[in-house]
C-alpha positions as CSV (number, residue, x, y, z in Angstrom):
1,M,-36.3,-79.4,61.3
2,V,-32.8,-79.7,62.7
3,S,-31.4,-83.2,62.5
4,I,-28.2,-84.4,64.3
5,S,-26.6,-87.5,62.9
6,P,-23.4,-88.8,64.7
7,V,-20.4,-89.4,62.5
8,T,-18.7,-91.6,64.9
9,P,-19.8,-93.1,68.4
10,V,-17.1,-90.9,70.1
11,I,-16.9,-87.5,68.3
12,G,-18.4,-85.6,65.5
13,A,-22.0,-85.2,64.2
14,E,-23.5,-83.8,60.9
15,V,-26.3,-81.1,61.2
16,S,-29.0,-81.0,58.5
17,G,-32.3,-79.2,58.1
18,I,-30.8,-75.8,59.0
19,D,-29.5,-72.7,57.2
20,I,-27.2,-71.0,59.7
21,S,-27.3,-67.7,57.6
22,Q,-30.8,-67.3,58.8
23,P,-31.9,-66.3,62.3
24,L,-32.4,-69.2,64.7
25,G,-35.2,-69.7,67.2
26,Q,-34.5,-70.5,70.8
27,E,-35.2,-74.2,70.3
28,A,-32.9,-74.6,67.3
29,F,-30.1,-72.7,69.2
30,T,-30.5,-75.0,72.3
31,H,-30.5,-78.0,70.1
32,L,-27.1,-77.0,68.4
33,H,-25.6,-75.9,71.7
34,D,-26.4,-79.2,73.4
35,A,-25.2,-81.2,70.4
36,L,-21.9,-79.2,70.4
37,V,-21.2,-80.1,74.1
38,Q,-22.1,-83.7,73.4
39,H,-20.5,-84.3,70.1
40,K,-17.5,-81.9,70.3
41,V,-17.6,-81.0,66.6
42,L,-20.5,-80.3,64.3
43,F,-20.5,-80.3,60.4
44,F,-22.8,-78.2,58.5
45,R,-22.9,-78.9,54.7
46,D,-24.2,-76.7,51.8
47,Q,-24.1,-73.5,53.7
48,H,-23.6,-71.5,50.6
49,N,-25.7,-68.6,51.7
50,L,-23.3,-67.8,54.6
51,T,-21.5,-64.5,54.2
52,P,-18.8,-63.0,56.6
53,E,-21.5,-60.9,58.1
54,T,-23.9,-63.7,58.8
55,H,-21.0,-65.9,59.9
56,M,-20.2,-63.5,62.6
57,K,-23.8,-63.2,63.5
58,F,-24.2,-66.9,63.9
59,G,-21.1,-67.0,66.1
60,R,-22.3,-64.3,68.4
61,L,-25.3,-66.4,69.2
62,F,-22.9,-68.4,71.4
63,G,-21.1,-65.5,72.9
64,P,-18.8,-62.4,72.2
65,L,-16.2,-63.0,69.6
66,T,-12.4,-62.8,69.9
67,G,-9.5,-63.5,67.6
68,E,-5.7,-64.0,67.4
69,P,-3.8,-60.6,67.2
70,W,-1.2,-62.1,64.9
71,R,-3.6,-63.5,62.4
72,E,-4.7,-61.8,59.2
73,R,-8.2,-60.2,59.5
74,A,-10.7,-59.6,56.8
75,P,-10.8,-55.8,55.9
76,G,-13.7,-54.2,57.7
77,L,-14.5,-57.6,59.4
78,E,-12.2,-57.6,62.5
79,D,-14.1,-60.7,63.9
80,I,-13.1,-62.8,60.9
81,T,-9.7,-64.6,61.0
82,I,-8.4,-65.7,57.6
83,I,-6.7,-69.1,57.7
84,Q,-4.3,-69.4,54.7
85,G,-0.7,-69.7,53.5
86,Y,2.5,-68.1,55.0
87,G,3.9,-71.6,55.7
88,A,2.3,-71.5,59.0
89,E,0.8,-75.0,58.6
90,R,3.9,-76.7,59.9
91,Y,3.0,-76.6,63.4
92,K,-0.6,-77.6,62.6
93,E,0.6,-81.1,61.8
94,S,0.4,-81.7,65.5
95,W,-2.8,-81.9,67.7
96,H,-3.5,-78.6,69.5
97,T,-6.3,-76.5,71.2
98,D,-6.7,-73.0,69.8
99,M,-5.4,-70.1,71.9
100,C,-4.8,-72.3,75.1
101,Y,-1.9,-69.9,75.8
102,T,-4.5,-67.1,76.7
103,P,-5.9,-66.6,80.2
104,E,-9.4,-67.4,79.0
105,P,-9.3,-69.7,75.9
106,P,-12.1,-69.6,73.3
107,M,-15.1,-71.8,74.0
108,A,-15.8,-72.6,70.4
109,C,-14.4,-71.9,66.9
110,I,-16.6,-71.9,63.7
111,L,-14.7,-72.4,60.3
112,R,-16.1,-71.7,56.9
113,A,-14.7,-73.0,53.7
114,V,-13.9,-70.2,51.2
115,E,-11.4,-71.9,48.8
116,I,-10.8,-75.6,49.0
117,P,-8.4,-77.8,46.9
118,P,-10.1,-80.7,45.1
119,V,-8.2,-83.2,47.3
120,G,-6.1,-83.0,50.5
121,R,-5.8,-80.7,53.6
122,D,-8.5,-82.5,55.6
123,T,-9.0,-81.6,59.2
124,M,-9.3,-84.0,62.2
125,W,-10.6,-83.6,65.6
126,A,-10.2,-85.7,68.8
127,N,-12.3,-86.2,71.9
128,M,-10.1,-85.3,74.9
129,E,-12.9,-86.3,77.3
130,A,-12.8,-89.8,76.0
131,V,-9.0,-89.8,76.2
132,Y,-9.4,-89.0,80.0
133,D,-12.1,-91.5,80.6
134,D,-9.9,-94.3,79.3
135,L,-7.1,-93.5,81.7
136,S,-6.9,-95.7,84.9
137,A,-8.3,-94.3,88.0
138,K,-4.8,-94.1,89.5
139,M,-3.6,-92.0,86.5
140,Q,-6.6,-89.8,86.7
141,N,-6.0,-89.2,90.4
142,F,-2.2,-88.5,89.8
143,L,-3.0,-86.0,87.1
144,S,-5.7,-84.1,89.2
145,G,-4.2,-80.9,90.5
146,L,-1.3,-80.7,88.1
147,V,-0.8,-77.5,86.3
148,A,1.1,-76.9,83.0
149,Y,2.6,-74.0,81.2
150,Y,1.2,-73.1,77.8
151,D,3.2,-70.6,75.6
152,T,3.8,-69.4,72.1
153,T,7.6,-69.4,72.0
154,S,7.9,-72.5,69.8
155,V,5.2,-71.3,67.2
156,F,5.4,-67.4,66.9
157,G,8.1,-64.8,67.1
158,E,11.8,-64.7,66.3
159,K,12.8,-67.4,68.8
160,S,10.4,-70.0,67.4
161,G,12.9,-71.1,64.6
162,R,10.3,-70.9,61.8
163,T,11.5,-69.1,58.8
164,K,8.2,-68.7,57.2
165,Q,6.0,-66.4,59.1
166,S,3.5,-63.5,58.5
167,P,4.9,-60.1,59.7
168,L,2.3,-60.3,62.6
169,E,3.5,-63.7,63.6
170,R,7.2,-62.8,63.4
171,D,6.7,-59.7,65.6
172,A,4.6,-61.3,68.2
173,A,5.7,-61.0,71.8
174,P,6.0,-64.3,73.7
175,V,3.0,-65.3,75.8
176,T,3.0,-67.8,78.7
177,V,0.0,-68.9,81.0
178,Q,-0.7,-71.7,83.4
179,H,-3.8,-74.0,83.1
180,P,-4.7,-77.4,84.6
181,V,-3.5,-80.6,83.0
182,V,-7.0,-82.0,83.4
183,R,-9.8,-79.5,82.6
184,T,-13.4,-79.6,83.7
185,H,-16.1,-78.6,81.2
186,P,-18.1,-75.7,82.5
187,V,-21.4,-77.0,81.1
188,S,-21.3,-80.9,81.3
189,G,-18.9,-81.2,84.2
190,R,-16.9,-83.8,82.4
191,K,-13.2,-83.8,82.6
192,C,-10.6,-83.9,79.6
193,I,-6.9,-84.0,79.0
194,Y,-6.0,-80.3,78.2
195,V,-2.3,-80.5,77.3
196,N,-1.2,-80.5,73.7
197,R,2.0,-81.0,71.9
198,V,2.1,-77.5,70.2
199,F,1.6,-75.2,73.1
200,T,2.3,-77.1,76.4
201,T,5.9,-76.7,77.4
202,G,6.1,-78.1,80.9
203,I,4.4,-79.0,84.2
204,V,4.7,-76.6,87.1
205,D,7.0,-77.7,90.0
206,M,8.4,-80.6,88.1
207,S,11.8,-81.2,86.6
208,E,12.1,-81.1,82.8
209,R,12.7,-84.8,82.7
210,E,9.8,-85.6,84.8
211,S,7.6,-83.2,83.0
212,R,8.6,-84.5,79.5
213,A,7.8,-88.1,80.5
214,I,4.4,-87.3,81.6
215,L,3.4,-84.9,78.7
216,E,4.8,-87.3,76.0
217,F,2.6,-90.1,77.4
218,L,-0.5,-87.8,77.4
219,F,0.4,-86.3,74.0
220,D,0.5,-89.9,72.5
221,Q,-3.1,-90.8,73.7
222,V,-4.6,-88.5,71.1
223,R,-3.2,-90.5,68.2
224,D,-5.6,-93.4,68.8
225,P,-8.1,-93.3,65.8
226,E,-10.9,-94.4,68.1
227,Y,-10.9,-90.9,69.6
228,Q,-10.9,-89.1,66.2
229,V,-13.0,-87.8,63.3
230,R,-11.8,-86.6,60.0
231,L,-13.4,-84.0,57.8
232,R,-12.9,-83.6,54.0
233,W,-13.8,-80.2,53.3
234,A,-16.1,-79.2,50.4
235,P,-17.6,-75.9,49.1
236,G,-20.3,-74.5,51.6
237,M,-18.9,-76.6,54.4
238,V,-18.8,-75.3,58.0
239,A,-17.3,-76.9,61.1
240,M,-17.9,-75.9,64.6
241,W,-16.1,-77.4,67.6
242,D,-16.0,-77.2,71.3
243,N,-12.5,-75.8,71.9
244,R,-12.8,-76.8,75.7
245,S,-13.0,-80.6,75.2
246,S,-11.4,-81.3,71.8
247,Q,-8.1,-81.0,69.9
248,H,-7.6,-80.7,66.2
249,R,-4.9,-80.9,63.4
250,L,-4.5,-80.1,59.9
251,I,-3.4,-82.8,57.5
252,I,-0.5,-81.6,55.3
253,D,-1.0,-83.6,52.1
254,I,-1.5,-81.0,49.4
255,P,0.0,-82.0,46.1
256,P,2.4,-79.6,44.2
257,G,0.5,-77.0,42.1
258,A,-2.8,-77.5,43.9
259,T,-5.1,-74.7,44.6
260,Q,-4.9,-72.7,47.8
261,R,-6.9,-73.6,50.9
262,V,-8.6,-70.4,52.4
263,L,-11.0,-70.7,55.4
264,H,-12.7,-68.1,57.5
265,R,-13.0,-68.4,61.2
266,V,-14.9,-66.9,63.9
267,T,-13.9,-67.6,67.6
268,V,-16.2,-67.4,70.5
269,C,-14.8,-66.2,73.9
270,G,-14.5,-68.6,76.7
271,D,-13.7,-68.7,80.3
272,K,-10.6,-69.6,82.6
273,P,-10.0,-73.4,82.7
274,F,-10.5,-75.1,86.0
């Protein structure tokens, strides 16, 4: 029997009583889907039977899969993105939403531990609906209707200033889209703060000074630990998060000489934010 146990009152839940490498019935799937919307991130321990093939099969239960064109893919497994090395972790020290610079950002990501160092490199998530809820009614009203720019220029490509990039990252063409500052969840109808420090570069129809003041205020809200949950990775661990209502970051605290951290990710297609 599937059991959902909240990790904090605000975000995160551990799922037990399930082997996600096996076919799920409709009742179990609905239970997981509803828990994801409610808790934002789900943790599955001891999923040692999960393979790249069953990892993708589990992801496809939630929708078609997608991926970043400048990430390394597993040979013959195009829907698996490999997360490792290349010095790309620098930007992940900041909170962000995956692929928010695309017209239809992913609805969810499912990350599987492949190689994990004995200590360090935890991942954190934050509930951006709770961040919005704690703003004053006047601030919520002010932010409503604002639209922001999201782009990749500070992270990928020759103009990013990053010297350590994979060939795919270095050759990536700049991408820019516009999304609302406050996003509405397509399932729950709840609102969340959607801007993030890594990929949001400005607010449409505002001066740089005005835009920066508003964005810095919103960026800082995610730092409150009351909105966060932290995962210490272990062999067989899988984390799945709602990419529409949460942000995440990697903790860069790996000691010299430690073993490499390798994760496999499948990414579920989403829809245009509104």
